C-alpha positions as CSV (number, residue, x, y, z in Angstrom):
1,X,-0.1,-0.2,-0.1
2,X,1.1,3.6,-1.0
3,X,0.0,7.0,0.3
4,X,-1.2,9.6,-1.5
5,X,-3.2,13.1,-1.8
6,X,-6.4,13.6,-3.4
7,X,-5.9,16.0,-5.9
8,X,-8.8,15.9,-8.0
9,X,-11.4,13.9,-9.7
10,X,-12.4,12.5,-13.0
11,X,-15.6,12.2,-14.6
12,X,-15.9,9.3,-17.5
13,X,-18.2,9.4,-20.5
14,X,-17.7,6.2,-21.6
15,X,-16.9,3.4,-19.3
16,X,-16.2,-0.5,-18.7
17,X,-19.9,-2.3,-17.9
18,X,-19.9,-2.9,-14.4
19,X,-18.1,0.2,-13.2
20,X,-21.1,2.4,-14.2
21,X,-21.3,5.3,-11.4
22,X,-18.1,4.4,-10.1
23,X,-16.0,7.2,-8.3
24,X,-12.3,8.0,-9.9
25,X,-9.8,9.8,-7.9
26,X,-7.1,12.0,-9.1
27,X,-3.7,11.0,-6.6
28,X,-0.5,12.5,-6.3
29,X,1.7,9.6,-4.3
30,X,3.8,10.3,-1.3
31,X,7.8,9.7,-2.4
32,X,10.5,9.8,-0.3
33,X,10.9,13.6,0.0
34,X,8.1,13.9,1.6
35,X,9.0,11.9,4.8
36,X,12.3,12.8,5.0
37,X,11.9,16.0,7.1
38,X,8.7,14.5,9.6
39,X,5.4,15.1,9.3
40,X,5.1,18.6,8.5
41,X,7.0,17.8,5.3
42,X,4.0,15.5,3.7
43,X,2.0,18.0,2.2
44,X,1.8,19.3,-1.3
45,X,2.6,18.0,-4.4
46,X,4.9,14.6,-5.1
47,X,6.8,14.9,-8.0
48,X,6.3,11.2,-9.3
49,X,3.4,11.5,-12.2
50,X,-0.2,11.5,-10.5
51,X,-2.3,8.3,-10.9
52,X,-6.5,7.5,-11.3
53,X,-7.3,5.5,-8.4
54,X,-10.8,3.8,-8.4
55,X,-12.7,4.7,-5.0
56,X,-15.4,3.2,-3.3
57,X,-14.6,4.9,-0.1
58,X,-15.3,8.2,-0.5
59,X,-12.0,9.9,-0.7
60,X,-12.1,13.8,-1.5
61,X,-9.8,16.1,-2.5
62,X,-7.3,17.5,-0.2
63,X,-7.6,14.2,2.1
64,X,-4.7,11.5,2.0
65,X,-5.8,7.7,1.1
66,X,-4.4,4.8,1.0
67,X,-4.1,2.9,-2.1
68,X,-3.3,-0.3,-3.7
69,X,-1.6,-1.4,-7.4
70,X,-1.3,-3.9,-9.6
71,X,-3.2,-7.4,-9.7
72,X,-4.2,-6.6,-5.8
73,X,-6.5,-3.8,-6.7
74,X,-9.1,-6.2,-8.6
75,X,-9.1,-8.5,-6.1
76,X,-12.6,-7.2,-4.2
77,X,-14.4,-7.6,-7.5
78,X,-16.1,-11.1,-8.9
79,X,-15.4,-10.2,-12.1
80,X,-11.5,-8.2,-12.2
81,X,-12.1,-5.0,-13.9
82,X,-9.7,-3.4,-16.0
83,X,-8.3,-1.0,-13.1
84,X,-4.4,-0.4,-12.0
85,X,-5.6,1.4,-8.6
86,X,-8.1,1.3,-5.9
87,X,-8.5,3.2,-2.7
88,X,-8.0,0.9,0.4
89,X,-8.1,3.4,3.2
90,X,-9.0,7.0,4.4
91,X,-5.9,8.3,6.1
92,X,-6.6,10.5,9.3
93,X,-3.2,11.0,10.5
94,X,0.1,10.0,9.5
95,X,2.8,9.6,12.8
96,X,6.3,9.6,11.7
97,X,9.3,9.7,14.0
98,X,12.7,8.9,11.4
99,X,14.9,7.5,13.7
100,X,18.2,9.3,14.1
């Protein structure tokens, strides 16, 4: 699981059967630089490319989420849909204390 900040939403005009009405989020994933200076640095956009994440939990813009990528993203479905990432957690707080 990776963490990221929701920076937008996606609206589809055409979708795969079985995914009609699904919510899609644009997520900026956290990278190492977000964690190097402690919790206060976990803000802002990442230098990594943003990605689109399937959302069934109700994540909102500005919220931190935990998302899963790859084959595991399709596991909650009976018939695996063509998705690459799924929202797996809504994160309230992050407690990060680097070892010195």
